[in-house]
Structures are given as C-alpha cells and as structure tokens.
C-alpha positions, 0 to 999 in steps of 0.5 A, a space after each residue: 527525457 532524462 533526470 539529473 540527480 546528484 551529478 548523474 543522468 537517469 533515464 528510468 525510474 528504477 535507475 533513480 530509485 536504485 539511487 536514492 533507496 536501498 534494495 531493502 527499501 525498495 522491497 518494502 515499498 513494493 510489498 506496501 504498494 501491493 497491500 494497498 491495491 489488494 484493500 482497495 480492490 477488495 473493498 471496491 469488489 464487495 461494492 462498498 465506500 470508505 464511509 460503509 467500511 468505517 461502519 463494518 470495521 470500526 476504522 474511521 473513514 479518514 484513516 481508511 483514506 490515509 491507508 488507501 492513499 498510502 499516507 500512513 503506516 497502520 498498525 497490524 490491528 488496523 489492517 486486520 480490522 479493515 480486512 475482516 469485513 472484506 472477507 480477507 485476512 493476512 497469510 505469510 507466503 513466499 515474496 514473488 520475484 
C-alpha cells in the first residue's frame, strides 16, 4: 500500500513523516510520545485511576486525560505535580539515538 502526498508516493510512515516535518519536529514528537508513555505506565503500575491521580496531584482529571492522550502540551509544573505522587521526577539525560 502506498500513500500519495504532494504528488509523491510513499510506502512507509517514516517517509511521509520526513516529507511533512523537520527533523527537529520529529525528534520533539518522539520525546513527547516517550514521556506520555512513561506517565501512563507509571500511573498504571501504581494501580491508580486518573481520578485518584487528580486527588493525589491536584491536577484535574480532564487535564490528566488530555496529557495522557497527547491532546495538550502541559507546562512543567503540571508535569511535576503529576509525577510526584507517582514517585517519579524528571531528569536530564542523553537522548537515545
């Protein structure tokens, strides 16, 4: 199966992605997806619902849902409030290639 875009045919999402986005945008998106995945995993490992995380973190459940679905770009303080009751924090580490 191929996808036609801007008069070009592409067979992989990676090729389409490279056509539509800059390398910096692709890298940023991958980091966001990784962060969201780790947030959801941490919450599930604790065995708590989004509603319970709301009570523990002070961040409203609809905001938590939007963060987990990637439908918002939360500010740093919101991420830290969500991470704290999960027993997690942010760290600056080398980017894995």
